[in-house]
C-alpha positions in Angstrom: 145.0 142.5 105.2 144.5 142.3 101.5 144.7 138.5 101.5 142.1 138.4 104.3 139.7 140.6 102.4 140.1 138.4 99.3 139.4 135.3 101.3 136.3 136.9 102.9 135.2 138.0 99.5 135.7 134.6 97.9 133.8 132.9 100.9 130.9 135.3 100.4 130.9 134.5 96.6 131.0 130.7 97.3 128.1 131.1 99.8 126.1 133.0 97.3 126.7 130.4 94.6 125.8 127.6 97.1 122.5 129.4 97.9 121.8 129.9 94.2 122.6 126.2 93.5 120.3 125.1 96.3 117.5 127.3 95.0 118.0 125.9 91.5 117.9 122.3 92.8 114.8 123.0 94.9 113.1 124.6 91.8 114.0 121.6 89.7 112.5 119.2 92.3 109.4 121.3 92.5 109.0 121.3 88.7 109.5 117.5 88.7 106.9 117.1 91.4 104.4 119.3 89.4 105.0 117.3 86.3 104.3 114.1 88.2 101.2 115.6 89.7 100.0 116.6 86.2 100.7 113.1 84.9 98.6 111.6 87.7 95.8 114.0 87.1 95.8 113.1 83.4 95.8 109.4 84.2 92.9 109.8 86.6 90.9 111.8 84.0 91.4 109.1 81.4 90.1 106.5 83.8 87.2 108.6 85.0 85.6 109.0 81.6 82.1 107.6 81.4 80.7 105.9 78.3 77.2 107.5 78.3 76.0 105.3 75.4 76.9 102.2 77.4 75.2 103.5 80.5 72.0 104.2 78.6 72.1 100.7 77.1 72.6 99.1 80.5 69.8 101.1 82.0 67.5 100.2 79.2 68.4 96.5 79.4 67.8 96.6 83.2 64.3 98.2 82.7 63.4 95.6 80.1 64.5 92.8 82.3 62.6 94.2 85.3 59.5 94.5 83.2 59.8 90.9 82.0 60.2 89.7 85.6 57.2 91.7 86.7 55.1 90.3 83.9 56.2 86.7 84.9 55.3 87.4 88.5 51.9 88.8 87.5 51.2 85.7 85.3 52.2 83.4 88.2 49.9 85.3 90.5 47.0 85.1 88.1 47.3 81.4 87.6 
């Protein structure tokens, strides 16, 4: 009887340790996944940055080119 209770007690202890180990592994996987997600977010934010000065320069150049083309068309129409 004593041996049987010791075996049952050791089985319960092993099961508890296995549950704890499984939870620990799941937590580690979750932390790794969160770290990977954070890395992806950081990578996306680096690529998503806009150079405002460059955008202003491009828009200004586009407007100037459009004005020149319009002027040329007007001159052709007048002649």
